[in-house]
N, C-alpha and C positions, 0 to 999 in steps of 0.2 A: 504494500500500500504506500502511496506517495505521502510525503511529509504534509502537504496541504490537506490531504484526505484525513490524516490523523488529527490535525488541528480541528477540522470540522467535526470529526467523530467525537473528540473531547467536548467541544462546545455543545453538540446535540445531546450527548449523554448527560453532561453536567446540567444543562438547561432542564431536561426532563426530571432529573433528580431534585434540583433546586425548586422547581415548580411544584412537584408532588409533596416534598417534605419540608421545604424551607431551606434557606441558605446556611444558617448555623447548624442545622441538624445533619447536614451532609458534609462528611470529611473528604479530603483529597483521596484517601485510600478507597473509599466507596466509588468515587468518580473513576479512578483508575481501574477498579475491578469491573465496573459496568462498561467501560470503554474498551477494555482489553489492551491497554497500552502501558508501557513502563513509566515509572516516575520521571526518569531522565527525559523521555519524550514530552511529557507534560511540561517540564521546566525548560525544554527547548523552545516551546511555543508561548508559555506564560511564566512570567517572573514570579508570580504568586497566585494564591487562591483569589485574591482581590482582582487581579488581571483577568483571570478566567471568568469571574462573576461579571466583570464589565463586558467581556466578549459575549456572554450569555444575554445580558441586557440589550446589547446592540442587535444580536440575532433575533431576540423576541420582538423588539421594536420593528425591525424590518419585516418579520413574518406577520405581525399584527397589522401593520400599515398595508401590506400587500393584500391580505385577506379583506380588510375593511374596504379598501379601494375597489376591489373586485365586487364585493357585496353591495356597495353603495355607488356604483358607477352611473346609474341613471338618476340624474338630478334635474329632470325635465320640469318638475314642479316641487314646491315645498312638501305637498302631501306625499308624493312619490318618495322623496328623500327620507322623510320621517318614517314612512312605511318600511323602506329598505333597512334603515338604521335599526329600528326596534325588532324587525324580523331577524336581522343578523345577530343581534344581541340574544334574542330568544334561542336561536339555533346554538350559539356558543354555550349559553347557560345550560342548555339541555343536551349537551354533548353531540350536537349534530354539525359542529364545525371541526372536521377532522384535522385541518391544518393547524389548529390551535391546541389540539390534545384535549384530554379530559378536563372539564372545567374545575378549576381550583381557585377561583377568584381572579383578581387582577395580579399578575406576576409583579408588576411595578409597584403597586400598593403593598403587596406582601413583602417584597424585598426592601422597600423604603422603610417599612415598619421595623425592620431588623437593624436599622442604622439610626441611632439617636441624633447624631450631628447633622443638621440641615446642610452643612457645608461639605459633607463627605462626597467624594467623587461618585460613589455608587448611588447615593440619594439624588445627586444632581443629574445623573443619567436617567434615573426614573422620572424625575421632573421633566426632563427633555422629551420623554415619550409623551407625556400629557400635553406638552406644548405642541408636539407634532400633530396630535389628534385635534387640538383646538385650531391649528392653522389649516388642517384638512377640512374641518367643518366650515371655517371662514371661506376657504376657496370654493367649496361646494355651494355655499349660500350666496356668494357675491353676485352671480348672475341672476339670482332669484329675488334678492331684496336689495334694492338700490339705496334705501335709507340706511346709513351706517349705524345709527342708534338702534334701529329695529334689528338689523343684522347682528350687532354685538349682543343685544338682549337674547335673541334666539340662540346664538352660539353658546352663551353662558347657560341658558336653560337646558339645552341639549347636553352640554358637558355635565351639568349637575344630575340630570336624569340618567345619563349613561352610567356615571359613577355610582349613583344610587342603586340602579338596577343590579349592577355587578356586585356591589357590596351586600345588598339585601339577599341576593341569590346565594352568595358565598357564606355570609355570617348567619343568616336566618333560614337558609334552605328554601327560600321563596323562588321556586322554579318558574313562577308566572310573573316575576318582577318586570320584565320587559313588556309583556302584554299589558300589564297594569299601567305602566308609564306611558304607553303609546297614546292613549286618548288625552293625557295631560299636554303632551306636545302638540297634538292635533288641535286642541282647544286654543292654544296660544297662537298657532299659525292662522286659525280661522279669523283672528282679530287683526291680522296684519293686512 
């Protein structure tokens, strides 16, 4: 196997373990055992566990953005965009989004929660993911809402509803959270 393949193999396996169990619950030896690579190979690619975690955050961000963009590609109207957004969330929450794996809540929220310092690089990378999503919402909404104040308000509402759905589903086991939130967003857009 090529070196680049081993790096990706490490990232894929570490990401799966970190998402399933949590960052601090998974040691390097478990990642190595799951990946089938030697410790020397790991340290040839990553200077530390922190560097591996950062690579996993970047991988998950790219995977999530790709999935989201594919699921919400049609923004021909606000109603269509909202429908696609909450249907996508519902699929993810109910383990129908194979690209994202079994639903264990938001990887970025879960990871950020394990790092107390707001200035930590890991927490900052998690925040960058949320900024990516917000910018994606803004980009999708820009051609649909010309008024910046209304567009910013809807972006904020959708971000809060998205985060709330994910957290209610994860923490409270509410598998209907996205379906419950959809009419709240629809009621808002009906007033625009």
